C-alpha positions as CSV (number, residue, x, y, z in Angstrom):
1,M,-5.9,-8.4,31.8
2,T,-7.7,-5.5,30.3
3,T,-4.6,-3.3,30.4
4,R,-2.5,-6.0,28.7
5,V,-4.9,-6.5,25.8
6,S,-5.2,-2.8,25.3
7,K,-1.5,-2.2,25.1
8,H,-0.9,-5.2,22.8
9,K,-3.7,-4.1,20.6
10,I,-2.0,-0.7,20.1
11,W,1.3,-2.5,19.2
12,I,-0.5,-4.8,16.7
13,G,-2.4,-1.9,15.1
14,V,0.7,0.2,14.6
15,G,2.8,-2.7,13.4
16,A,0.2,-3.8,10.9
17,F,-0.2,-0.2,9.6
18,V,3.6,0.0,9.1
19,V,3.7,-3.1,7.0
20,A,0.5,-2.4,5.1
21,G,1.6,1.1,4.4
22,G,5.0,-0.1,3.3
23,S,3.4,-2.4,0.8
24,A,2.0,0.5,-1.1
25,L,5.5,2.0,-1.3
26,G,6.9,-1.1,-2.9
27,A,10.3,-1.0,-1.1
28,A,11.7,-3.7,1.0
29,V,14.3,-4.1,3.7
30,P,15.5,-7.0,5.8
31,Q,14.1,-6.9,9.3
32,A,14.7,-9.0,12.4
33,S,12.0,-9.5,15.1
34,G,12.0,-10.7,18.6
35,R,10.1,-13.8,17.8
36,G,11.5,-14.9,14.5
37,V,13.0,-13.4,11.4
38,V,11.2,-11.5,8.7
39,R,13.6,-11.4,5.8
40,S,11.7,-9.1,3.6
41,I,9.4,-6.5,5.0
42,P,8.1,-3.5,3.0
43,A,9.9,-0.3,4.1
44,V,8.5,3.0,5.2
45,A,10.0,6.3,6.1
46,D,9.8,5.9,9.8
47,T,11.5,2.6,10.6
48,A,11.4,3.3,14.3
49,L,7.7,2.4,14.5
50,P,6.8,-1.2,15.6
51,R,6.5,-3.8,12.9
52,I,4.6,-7.0,12.5
53,Q,6.5,-9.9,13.9
54,L,6.3,-13.4,12.6
55,A,7.1,-16.7,14.1
56,Q,8.7,-19.3,11.9
57,H,11.0,-22.3,11.8
58,G,14.5,-21.1,12.5
59,D,16.5,-22.0,9.5
60,H,14.0,-23.4,7.1
61,A,14.2,-20.6,4.6
62,K,18.0,-21.3,4.3
63,D,17.3,-25.0,3.8
64,A,14.3,-24.7,1.6
65,A,16.1,-25.3,-1.7
66,K,18.5,-28.0,-0.6
67,D,16.4,-31.1,-0.6
68,P,12.6,-30.6,-1.2
69,A,12.1,-34.3,-1.8
70,K,13.4,-35.7,1.5
71,D,11.3,-37.9,3.8
72,P,8.7,-35.6,5.3
73,A,8.7,-37.5,8.6
74,K,12.3,-36.4,9.1
75,E,11.4,-32.8,9.0
76,A,9.5,-33.1,12.3
77,G,11.3,-31.3,15.1
78,E,13.4,-29.0,12.9
79,G,11.9,-25.7,13.9
80,G,10.6,-25.5,17.5
81,E,7.7,-23.2,16.6
82,G,6.7,-22.5,20.2
83,K,10.2,-21.1,20.9
84,N,9.3,-17.9,19.0
85,L,6.5,-17.1,21.3
86,A,8.6,-16.4,24.4
87,N,8.0,-12.6,24.3
88,L,4.2,-12.9,24.5
89,P,2.4,-12.6,27.9
90,P,2.2,-16.1,29.5
91,D,-1.5,-16.7,29.0
92,L,-1.3,-15.6,25.4
93,A,1.8,-17.7,24.7
94,F,0.0,-20.7,26.1
95,A,-3.1,-20.1,24.0
96,V,-1.1,-19.6,20.8
97,R,0.8,-22.8,21.3
98,L,-2.5,-24.6,21.7
99,A,-3.6,-23.0,18.5
100,L,-0.5,-24.1,16.6
101,L,-0.9,-27.6,18.0
102,R,-4.5,-27.7,16.8
103,G,-3.4,-26.3,13.5
104,H,-1.1,-29.3,13.0
105,L,-3.9,-31.7,13.9
106,L,-6.3,-30.0,11.6
107,V,-4.1,-30.3,8.5
108,G,-2.9,-33.7,9.6
109,N,-6.5,-34.9,9.9
110,E,-7.3,-33.6,6.5
111,L,-4.4,-35.5,5.0
112,V,-5.4,-38.7,6.9
113,G,-8.9,-38.3,5.4
114,Q,-7.2,-38.3,2.0
115,K,-5.2,-41.4,3.0
116,Q,-2.0,-39.3,2.7
117,W,-0.5,-41.0,5.7
118,N,3.2,-40.2,5.0
119,A,2.4,-36.5,4.4
120,A,0.2,-36.4,7.5
121,L,2.9,-37.9,9.9
122,P,5.0,-34.7,10.5
123,H,1.9,-32.9,11.7
124,F,1.4,-35.5,14.4
125,L,5.1,-35.4,15.3
126,H,5.5,-31.6,15.5
127,P,3.1,-31.2,18.4
128,I,5.1,-33.4,20.7
129,E,8.6,-32.6,19.4
130,E,8.2,-28.8,19.0
131,I,5.3,-27.6,21.1
132,Y,4.4,-29.8,24.0
133,G,7.7,-29.2,25.8
134,D,6.7,-25.5,26.2
135,L,3.2,-26.4,27.4
136,R,4.3,-29.1,29.9
137,D,5.4,-26.9,32.8
138,H,2.2,-24.8,32.6
139,L,-0.5,-27.5,32.3
140,D,-1.3,-27.4,36.0
141,E,-1.9,-23.6,35.9
142,Y,-4.7,-24.2,33.4
143,K,-6.0,-27.4,35.1
144,T,-5.0,-29.5,32.0
145,P,-4.0,-33.1,32.3
146,A,-0.7,-34.2,30.8
147,F,-1.3,-35.5,27.3
148,D,2.2,-36.3,25.9
149,N,1.4,-40.0,26.0
150,A,-1.8,-39.4,24.1
151,L,0.2,-37.4,21.4
152,K,2.7,-40.2,21.2
153,T,0.0,-42.8,20.8
154,L,-1.7,-40.7,18.1
155,S,1.6,-40.3,16.1
156,D,2.3,-44.0,16.4
157,V,-1.2,-44.8,15.0
158,V,-0.6,-42.4,12.1
159,K,2.9,-43.8,11.5
160,G,1.4,-47.3,11.4
161,K,-1.4,-46.1,9.1
162,K,-3.9,-47.7,11.5
163,A,-7.1,-46.2,10.2
164,A,-9.3,-48.3,12.6
165,D,-7.5,-46.9,15.6
166,Y,-7.3,-43.2,14.5
167,A,-10.5,-41.7,16.0
168,K,-9.9,-43.5,19.3
169,A,-6.4,-42.2,19.5
170,L,-7.4,-38.6,18.6
171,K,-10.1,-38.3,21.3
172,P,-7.9,-38.0,24.4
173,V,-5.8,-35.3,22.7
174,H,-9.0,-33.3,21.9
175,D,-10.2,-33.8,25.5
176,A,-7.0,-32.4,26.9
177,L,-7.1,-29.4,24.6
178,A,-10.7,-28.7,25.6
179,A,-9.6,-28.8,29.3
180,A,-6.9,-26.3,28.5
181,D,-9.4,-24.0,26.9
182,L,-11.5,-24.0,30.0
183,G,-8.5,-23.3,32.2
184,L,-7.5,-20.4,30.0
185,K,-11.0,-19.0,29.8
186,A,-11.3,-18.9,33.6
187,K,-8.3,-16.5,33.7
188,Q,-9.5,-14.0,31.1
189,A,-11.5,-10.8,31.8
190,D,-12.5,-10.6,28.1
191,W,-12.3,-14.1,26.5
192,V,-13.4,-12.9,23.0
193,A,-10.7,-10.2,22.8
194,F,-8.2,-12.7,24.1
195,Q,-9.2,-15.4,21.6
196,T,-9.1,-12.9,18.8
197,E,-5.5,-11.9,19.7
198,A,-4.4,-15.6,19.9
199,A,-6.0,-16.3,16.5
200,V,-4.1,-13.4,15.0
201,E,-0.8,-14.6,16.4
202,A,-1.4,-18.1,15.0
203,I,-2.1,-16.6,11.6
204,K,1.1,-14.6,11.8
205,S,3.0,-17.8,12.4
206,A,1.5,-19.1,9.2
207,A,3.2,-16.3,7.2
208,G,6.5,-17.4,8.6
209,E,5.9,-21.0,7.6
210,Y,4.9,-19.9,4.1
211,E,8.1,-18.0,3.6
212,A,10.0,-21.1,4.4
213,A,7.9,-23.2,2.0
214,V,8.3,-21.0,-1.1
215,V,11.5,-20.6,-3.1
216,G,11.5,-19.0,-6.6
217,G,7.7,-19.0,-6.8
218,R,7.5,-22.8,-6.2
219,I,6.5,-24.7,-3.1
220,V,9.5,-26.7,-2.3
221,K,8.7,-27.5,1.4
222,P,5.2,-29.1,1.5
223,V,5.3,-29.6,5.3
224,E,5.7,-25.8,5.9
225,Y,3.0,-25.1,3.4
226,Q,0.7,-27.5,5.3
227,D,1.7,-26.0,8.6
228,A,0.6,-22.6,7.3
229,R,-2.6,-24.0,6.0
230,G,-3.3,-25.6,9.4
231,F,-2.5,-22.5,11.4
232,I,-4.8,-20.4,9.2
233,S,-7.6,-22.9,9.4
234,E,-7.3,-22.9,13.2
235,G,-7.2,-19.1,13.3
236,W,-10.3,-19.0,11.1
237,R,-12.0,-21.5,13.5
238,M,-11.2,-19.4,16.5
239,L,-12.5,-16.2,15.0
240,D,-15.6,-17.9,13.6
241,S,-16.5,-19.3,17.0
242,A,-16.5,-15.7,18.4
243,A,-18.2,-14.2,15.3
244,A,-21.5,-13.3,17.0
245,D,-19.7,-11.4,19.8
246,L,-17.3,-9.7,17.3
247,Q,-20.2,-8.7,15.1
248,R,-21.7,-6.8,18.1
249,K,-18.3,-5.2,18.8
250,D,-17.5,-3.9,15.4
251,P,-19.3,-5.4,12.3
252,N,-17.1,-3.5,9.8
253,A,-13.9,-4.7,11.4
254,L,-15.2,-8.3,11.5
255,K,-16.2,-8.1,7.8
256,E,-12.7,-6.9,6.9
257,V,-11.1,-9.8,8.9
258,Q,-13.4,-12.3,7.1
259,V,-12.5,-10.9,3.7
260,R,-8.8,-11.2,4.5
261,L,-9.2,-14.7,5.8
262,A,-11.0,-15.7,2.6
263,E,-8.0,-14.3,0.7
264,L,-5.6,-16.3,2.8
265,K,-7.5,-19.5,2.3
266,K,-7.1,-19.1,-1.5
267,V,-3.3,-19.2,-1.0
268,F,-3.7,-22.8,0.2
269,P,-6.2,-24.4,-2.2
270,T,-5.4,-28.0,-1.3
271,A,-3.8,-29.9,1.6
272,M,-1.3,-31.4,-0.8
273,P,0.3,-28.2,-2.2
274,P,0.3,-27.2,-5.9
275,K,3.8,-27.0,-7.4
276,K,3.5,-23.2,-8.1
277,A,2.7,-20.9,-5.2
278,V,-0.5,-19.0,-5.5
279,K,1.0,-15.8,-4.0
280,T,4.5,-14.6,-3.1
281,H,5.4,-14.4,0.6
282,A,5.3,-10.6,0.4
283,A,1.8,-10.7,-1.0
284,M,0.6,-13.1,1.7
285,L,2.3,-10.9,4.4
286,A,0.4,-7.9,3.2
287,I,-2.9,-9.8,3.6
288,V,-1.9,-10.8,7.1
289,A,-1.0,-7.2,8.0
290,R,-4.4,-5.9,6.8
291,L,-6.1,-8.7,8.8
292,E,-4.1,-7.8,11.9
293,L,-5.0,-4.1,11.6
294,A,-8.7,-4.9,11.3
295,A,-8.6,-7.4,14.1
296,G,-7.0,-4.9,16.4
297,K,-10.4,-3.1,16.5
298,L,-11.9,-6.3,17.9
299,M,-9.6,-6.7,20.9
């Protein structure tokens, strides 16, 4: 475990440096990654160095301008977010999928609280349609009970706008996720470093979602904007829960991470997106790269 984290930390640090350094140069080139597609990454002189890799919905960027007003519930299941994590070590991939699932629930819960039931629904459908299938075969490894029925019940409650049943339906999902955390924690030599790494991967996924959401400076895909908001919120929660340990490890690096998180949260001012994007995808990507570079010192 210790060796894996160390090697991945080096990859993260160099990749983030390349992107952050390229931002200063102002050039851009298309770049494919193993886990998704980054369509516009700042260029640097040595393109042989590793680059930041982002997970995102497969063809959403192509479709973003076609029909921004379509029924949000029909967008569920389009992307298969978890598929882009196949190149990660198994424990880390499982942890990031849990983080993405939680991110959906976080933003979905926020929308339910605002009585935006239709907008919330995709975020209760995505977990079971896009993520759970990649978790299912590994649940026993982490002593986690199956919770597909709980997810289905929860999405049905949201679809039916049954406010009185919502909290009851949400609890078994949270209980299963808590069990998964315990199962993961038991397998890690350095839980704080592992959790930090998983949080960074979730935040990187948010950058891919944001790219799909924004076309011509406008947010035309609210669901992807909300996905990104949820993933960043979950990444923030994970890092905040480890803040005391991270402070002891490297207070300056933690401060830099927190500054970059605060910048990212400003990109998503409300759960229901503004019409105009606060930042371009390139600007958001630069923030993520700097966050990743600082976080590498905490792993």
